[in-house]
C-alpha positions as MATLAB code, in Angstrom:
seq = 'MSWLWAIVLGLILGLIAKAVIPGKQSIPLWLTAVFGIIGSILGNTVATWIGVNDTKGIDWIRHLLQLAGAVVVVGVGDTLYASLKGKKERA';
ca = [
     128.224   48.502   83.897;
     131.133   46.649   85.433;
     130.744   44.891   88.782;
     133.219   47.269   90.498;
     131.276   50.315   89.278;
     128.006   48.704   90.427;
     129.427   48.171   93.921;
     130.745   51.750   94.202;
     127.506   53.230   92.860;
     125.479   50.984   95.114;
     127.487   52.044   98.170;
     127.134   55.736   97.297;
     123.409   55.478   96.597;
     122.899   53.343   99.743;
     124.672   56.001  101.867;
     122.692   58.798  100.355;
     119.495   56.804  100.918;
     120.452   56.293  104.591;
     120.989   60.015  104.905;
     117.621   60.840  103.303;
     115.580   58.377  105.386;
     114.675   59.911  108.782;
     115.820   58.130  111.958;
     118.727   55.782  112.547;
     119.096   52.693  110.365;
     120.498   49.569  111.870;
     121.861   47.860  108.750;
     125.642   47.383  108.405;
     127.678   49.064  105.683;
     127.950   45.907  103.475;
     124.168   45.541  103.477;
     123.739   49.204  102.641;
     125.897   48.610   99.545;
     123.863   45.516   98.595;
     120.582   47.422   99.020;
     121.992   50.336   97.008;
     122.913   48.002   94.159;
     119.465   46.498   94.193;
     117.901   49.930   94.262;
     120.077   51.068   91.399;
     119.044   48.048   89.323;
     115.375   48.783   90.169;
     115.828   52.411   89.104;
     117.477   51.382   85.822;
     114.655   49.004   85.123;
     112.013   51.676   85.640;
     114.052   54.164   83.535;
     114.102   51.588   80.742;
     110.367   50.995   81.024;
     109.610   54.711   80.628;
     112.237   55.188   77.940;
     114.718   57.518   79.721;
     117.588   55.151   80.394;
     119.783   56.543   77.598;
     119.399   60.168   76.630;
     121.770   62.814   75.261;
     123.964   64.295   77.990;
     123.584   63.328   81.623;
     120.729   60.980   82.429;
     119.357   62.954   85.397;
     116.001   61.199   85.370;
     117.679   57.794   85.441;
     119.914   58.845   88.332;
     116.922   60.165   90.268;
     115.084   56.877   89.700;
     118.121   54.974   90.925;
     118.258   57.064   94.062;
     114.498   56.622   94.599;
     114.924   52.841   94.179;
     117.748   52.863   96.698;
     115.670   54.862   99.216;
     112.857   52.373   98.887;
     115.021   49.304   99.116;
     117.101   50.622  102.029;
     113.927   51.629  103.897;
     112.239   48.270  103.397;
     115.463   46.345  103.904;
     116.222   48.166  107.184;
     112.769   47.352  108.490;
     113.112   43.702  107.593;
     116.724   43.549  109.017;
     115.608   45.113  112.251;
     112.720   42.659  112.641;
     114.888   39.647  111.863;
     117.619   40.912  114.202;
     115.049   41.458  116.955;
     113.690   37.906  116.612;
     117.171   36.421  116.753;
     118.041   38.287  119.973;
     114.912   37.071  121.733;
     115.462   33.420  120.929;
];
């Protein structure tokens, strides 16, 4: 996977993850893309572990695992970002 494709896929998965997670997320767009890339890598790793990373046709299970990874990483990352941002504003 080229770096450009990873960035585009990460941005798309990050935006979908932000849409799936209830409530408003406070992370900026660039951080959404970074979290989406990390989630995509996490999903690919899990797909490799269970043996579904390369199948005939479209790898639907791998894509769902990538999206699930992005949802988890965006959710956790948004919580951490909000707590760090809140601590900086109080100081």
